[in-house]
Structure formats: structure tokens, C-alpha cells
C-alpha positions in Angstrom: 47.2 -108.6 -40.7 44.4 -106.4 -42.3 44.0 -105.1 -38.6 47.3 -104.4 -38.7 46.8 -101.8 -42.2 43.7 -100.8 -39.8 46.5 -99.5 -37.1 48.8 -98.2 -39.2 46.0 -96.3 -41.4 44.4 -94.5 -38.3 48.1 -94.4 -36.8 48.7 -92.1 -40.3 46.3 -89.8 -40.5 45.7 -89.3 -36.7 49.3 -88.1 -36.6 49.2 -85.8 -39.8 46.2 -84.3 -38.3 47.9 -83.4 -35.4 50.9 -82.1 -37.3 48.3 -79.6 -39.6 45.9 -78.3 -36.7 43.3 -80.5 -38.0 41.2 -83.6 -37.0 42.0 -87.7 -37.6 38.3 -87.6 -39.9 39.0 -84.8 -41.6 42.5 -86.0 -42.7 40.7 -90.0 -43.4 38.7 -88.1 -45.7 41.7 -86.3 -47.7 43.1 -90.1 -47.9 40.0 -91.2 -49.4 40.7 -89.8 -53.2 44.2 -90.3 -52.7 47.3 -93.2 -53.3 49.5 -93.2 -49.8 52.6 -95.1 -49.8 54.5 -94.9 -46.6 57.0 -97.5 -44.5 56.3 -98.2 -41.0 58.3 -99.7 -38.2 56.5 -101.2 -34.8 57.5 -102.1 -31.4 55.0 -104.2 -30.1 57.2 -105.6 -26.7 56.1 -109.1 -28.0 53.0 -108.6 -27.4 51.4 -109.2 -30.7 52.5 -111.6 -33.9 52.9 -108.4 -36.1 56.0 -108.0 -38.3 58.8 -104.9 -37.2 59.1 -103.6 -40.6 57.4 -102.8 -43.7 55.9 -100.7 -46.4 52.4 -99.8 -47.5 50.4 -99.0 -50.3 47.0 -98.1 -50.7 44.9 -97.1 -53.5 41.5 -96.5 -53.1 39.7 -99.8 -51.6 43.4 -101.5 -52.5 46.5 -102.0 -50.6 49.7 -103.8 -50.3 51.7 -104.7 -47.2 54.7 -106.2 -47.3 57.1 -107.4 -44.6 60.0 -110.3 -44.8 58.4 -112.7 -44.2 54.6 -111.8 -44.5 52.5 -110.0 -47.5 49.5 -108.8 -47.8 47.6 -108.0 -51.4 44.0 -106.7 -52.1 42.3 -105.8 -55.2 39.6 -104.9 -53.4 37.2 -107.8 -54.1 40.1 -111.0 -53.4 43.2 -110.6 -50.5 46.1 -112.9 -51.2 47.7 -113.3 -47.5 51.3 -114.8 -48.5 53.5 -116.0 -46.0 57.3 -115.9 -47.6 58.5 -118.5 -44.4 56.4 -121.0 -44.9 56.2 -120.9 -48.3 52.1 -120.8 -48.2 48.9 -117.9 -50.3 45.8 -118.1 -49.0 43.2 -116.6 -51.3 40.4 -115.3 -49.9 37.1 -112.8 -50.5 37.9 -109.5 -49.5 35.6 -106.3 -48.9 38.7 -104.5 -49.8 39.5 -101.0 -47.1 35.6 -100.3 -47.0 35.1 -102.8 -43.9 38.0 -101.8 -42.3 37.3 -97.5 -42.3 34.1 -97.6 -39.5 37.0 -98.8 -37.0 40.1 -96.2 -37.8 38.8 -93.3 -35.5 38.2 -95.3 -32.5 42.0 -96.5 -33.3 43.1 -93.4 -33.9 41.5 -91.9 -30.1 44.4 -94.4 -28.7 47.3 -92.2 -30.1 49.6 -90.8 -27.9 53.0 -89.0 -27.5 52.7 -88.1 -31.2 56.1 -86.4 -33.0 56.5 -85.1 -36.4 60.0 -84.3 -37.8 60.8 -83.9 -41.8 59.0 -87.1 -43.5 58.5 -89.6 -40.1 55.4 -89.5 -37.3 56.2 -91.2 -34.3 54.1 -92.2 -31.1 52.1 -94.9 -29.2 49.9 -96.3 -29.8 47.4 -98.0 -26.6 46.4 -100.8 -28.3 43.0 -102.8 -28.1 42.5 -104.8 -24.9 44.9 -107.2 -24.2 47.1 -105.9 -27.5 48.8 -103.6 -25.2 51.5 -100.6 -26.5 52.7 -100.2 -29.2 55.7 -97.5 -29.9 55.5 -96.6 -34.1 57.1 -94.8 -36.5 55.8 -94.0 -39.8 58.3 -92.6 -42.5 58.6 -91.6 -46.2 55.0 -90.2 -46.8 53.9 -90.3 -50.1 50.8 -89.2 -51.5 49.5 -89.0 -55.4 46.5 -89.0 -57.1 44.6 -92.1 -56.6 45.1 -94.4 -60.0 42.4 -97.0 -61.6 44.0 -99.7 -62.2 43.5 -102.7 -59.9 46.5 -105.1 -61.3 49.5 -103.8 -59.2 47.0 -104.8 -56.4 46.7 -108.6 -57.4 49.3 -111.4 -56.5 50.0 -113.9 -59.3 49.9 -117.1 -57.6 50.9 -118.9 -60.6 54.2 -117.8 -60.8 54.7 -119.6 -57.7 57.1 -122.8 -57.6 55.8 -126.0 -56.7 57.1 -126.2 -53.7 54.3 -123.8 -52.4 51.0 -124.2 -50.8 48.1 -122.3 -52.4 45.0 -122.8 -50.6 41.8 -120.8 -52.4 38.8 -120.0 -49.5 36.7 -118.5 -52.1 
């Protein structure tokens, strides 16, 4: 799921840079000091087991990805992977987005067929070896000033019912 976030951020940066006549590196630098939220829709032709649609919020080193079946919350130090269908939560140490940024430009180079229409972006990402093509649409892109509060990115596993399995791997 963290790889999905990497892909989505790379696609967003590449798409916006293309639309604004810049480059993806400059766009990633622009995002570094902002809170960014957007919705996504993916068509991976069944090649990748990723949620087909959902929403993403990134604020500094924190992020939250939500889809119908799966959610990933990260406050910059801890990551909660929530499987709503299986009623399972995995808690792990995490370096936040810093561990992901190193590959973003490399990933963005695989984008083709970029189209910008209003507040949406679409195109195709060539994917990593063996992952195949992924068609994407990113909509409802909003950037605001970054916050300092990590609380919105903390998943409260203590609020779950007794039928949930919580595995703390820290």
C-alpha cells in the first residue's frame, strides 16, 4: 500500500508538472511544504492487488490512504494498515514519506498519455517490472499550508470492537 502511495504521488507530481510546463522534481519540491489531498481511480487490469479507488491526504511526513476495503494511516513514525474486510490491523514502525521520496522521480518517468481537464489528471503509468500498465485518474486535488498536528494521521485501534485482530509489530 505504501508503494501505491508512492505511485500516486509520483503520478500527481508528473501530471501537474506536465500541465504547468515544469518538471516533476520541481513539483515534488512544491509539495514538500504543503498538505495535499486528492481522490484516485486506478485500472491495473487485475495485475496489482491494489484498491481501485480511494482518497489520499499527505501532510509533511504523514499520510492517510483510504479505500473501501483498506486504509493506511501514518503519523510519520508509526503506520497502521487497516483491513476493513478481514477486520485486522497491523501496527508497524515507519519512516513516513521520507523513505519513499527517493524513488519518486524514477517512478514518474514511466508516465505517458497525460491529460489534464479541470481539476482532474489522467494517464498511464508503465509500472515496475512485472506490474504491467496502470491507467489512472486523479481528481479533487487540493493543496493547503502544511499542518503541525499529527493527530489526524493516528489510527485509534483502541476504538475497535472485540471482533478485530490487532497485531503490533513494533
